[in-house]
N, C-alpha and C positions, 0 to 999 in steps of 0.2 A: 504493500500500500504506500502510496506517495505521501510525503510529509506535506501538511498544509499549514501555511503561516496565517495567523490571525492577529488582529490588533486589539488590545484591551487596555483602556485607560492610557492611550498614547504610548504603550510599551509593546514591543514586538515579541511574540512568542512562537515557538514551533510546537504544533500539535502532533504528537507522536502516536504510533499505533497502540502503545501500551497505556494510553490515556494520560500520560504525564506531559504537562506543558513546561517547556524549557524557555526561560527568558533570554532573549538575545542581548548581547552587550552588557551582561550583568556586572562586568568589571569596569564599565564606563564611568569616568569621574564627571559628575554634573558640572555644568558651566555656571559659574557664579562670579561675582565681582572680585572676590579674593583671588580666585584662580586666574582671572584675567589680569589683575595687577601684578601678581607674581610672574606671570609670563611676560608682561609688558616690561618689567625690570630686566628680565633676561634679554629681551630684544633690544632694550636701551643699551645694555652693555655690549651687545654685538654690533649694532649699527650706528649708535649715537642718536641724539635728540632730533637732529635735522631730518634723518631718514626714518625715524620712528613713525609707524602708521598703523591704523586699525587693521589694514589688510595683512601686514606682516605679523601682527599679533595673532590674527585669525589663522593664518597659514601655520604658525607654530603650534597652535591649539588644534589644528586640523578640523576647523569648523568654518562655516560661511561667515563672511564679514558682517552681514546683516544681523547675525545672532548676537554680536557684541553690543549692538546699540540698545538692546533691551536692558543692559546693565550699566552702560556708559554712554552718555548722550553724544559726545564728540571728542575730538582730540584735546580741546581746551579743558573739558572736565577731566579727561584722562590725566593731563598734566597736573591738575589740582590734586587729584587722588594719589598720583605717584609721589608728589612732594609730601603729602600727608603720610603715606606709607613709609617713606624714607625716614621721617621724623620718629616713627614708632620704634626704630632701632636705637634711639639715643637713651643712654643711661643718664641718671641725674645724680649730682654730688650729694653727699650727706649734708643736711642743713646745719649740723653741729660744727662743721668746719668754718674757719675764718672766711669772710666774704671773698678775700683775694684768692684763696685756694679753691673756692667754689667756682670762681670765674675761670681759673686755670683749667680745672677739670671739665667744666662745661665746654670751653673752647676746644679742648682736645677731643672731646666726644663728637662735637659738631664736625671738626676736621676729619676725624676717622670715618664718620658716616658719609661725608661728601666724597671722600676718596674711594669709597666702596662702590660708587655708581658712576658710570661714564656720563659726563655732561651734567652732573648733579647741580653744580653752581648755576649753570645756564637755565636749568629747569626751575630752580627757585627764583632766579631773577626775572623770569618770564611769567611768574604767577604771584598773586597776592594771597596772603594767608587767609583761608576761610575754613579749612577742615579742622576737626577737633584736635587731632594729634599735633598739628603745627601750632594751633592757638594755645594749646597746653604748654608747649615749649616757651612761647612768648610770655605767658602768664607766670611761669616759674621763674624766668629770668627777671621779669618785673618784680616779683616777690623778693628775689635775692637782693636786688638793688634797693628796694624799699627797706628791707631789713638792715642793709648796710648803712642806711641813713642819708641817702641821696635825696635832694628835693624832687618832688613830683614832676615839676616842669622839665627837669633834666633827664629823667629816667628813660623816656623813649629815645632821646638823643644818644645817651650812653649805650643803650641796647643796640641802636643802629651802628654806632661806632665799632662796637665789639663784633657784631655780625659782619660788617663790611670788612673788618680786618681779616677775619677767618675766611670769608668768601674770596677776597682778593689774594690771600696767600695761597689758598688751594688752587685757584684759577691759574696763577703763575706757575706753581709747582707742576700742575698737570700739563700746561702748555709747553714748558721747557722739557719735561720728560718725553712728551710726544715728539717734539722736534728732534731731540737727541736720539730717540729710538728709530725714527723714520729716516733721518739723514746721516747719523753718525754711528749707528748701531748701539751706542751706549752713552750715558751721561758723562762718563769719564773721558771718552774720546772727544766729545764736544767741548768739554772743559779744556782739554789739552790744546785743541785747535784754536779756541778763542784766546787762551792765555798767550799762545805764540803770536797771534794776530795783534793783540794789544801791546805786547812787548816790542813790536816792530813799528809802532806808531812814531811820528816825529816827536822827539823828546822835548823840544822847545815849546811845542803846542800842547802836549798831553803828558806832562811829567807825572801827574798823580794817577792817571789811567795806567801808565807803565808800572809805577811803583806798587800799585794795588792790584795788579793783574791777577795774581794767584788767588787773592781774596775775592775778587769780583767773579771769577769763573768757577770757583769751587764753593760749595756750601754744605753745611750739615743742617738738613731741613728741620730736624727736631730742635736743635739749639737756636737756629734763627727764629723759628716760630715762637718759642718761649721767651726769647730776648725781646721780640716785638711786643708780646703780651705784657711782659714786665714793664716796658716803657709806658704802655697804655695805663696799666694799673697804678704805677707810681704817679702818673699824671692825674689820675682820678682821686687820689687820696685827699687832695686839697679841695675837692669840689663838694665834699659832704657838708 
């Protein structure tokens, strides 16, 4: 006897001669927003923000593009949701720590998260905080600064200064590493190339560029990041 397929409650079954109905695709993972966002982050890391598209996400999920729009309205909403999803990965410092140490730990966490996803800084810069995870991060930073004793009028400014420092540092770090890997095979090779270039500049015009060539072309990203933070934090102490 031939097997006859029947549809019940939008699920496909095989009706077998022994009377047992076997559900097709029982191992199929349902499509939902969380699955879409997880896949979107994978695609983001593969192709970058510019080439991220609903079609590429659908292809990776092996579904039709139209099926995504039931869960995510468009790419603008997708970007909002992705920035929120990325914020979910941020740990928060212990509130018992000194405010300076909390800022250090917060900034390091933000930097770590941004470096985990391709074009994350660009993604954040192209969206305004509206999702709960991202808003919670802002609320906690505001609370930290309120508890530290900063005037209310200055708190959004200070938060923006700190955020922009981290974003700017990560953007430059990623840009230089990308150039180094694409054009020089490694950061060390690029550093050596430009150190030699600077040392050959006219000494009467660029004496300091020549003298500081090795410092200009080589960096310890961790030390430089924390040095910049310490300069900012020291400057903030007198603003309370």
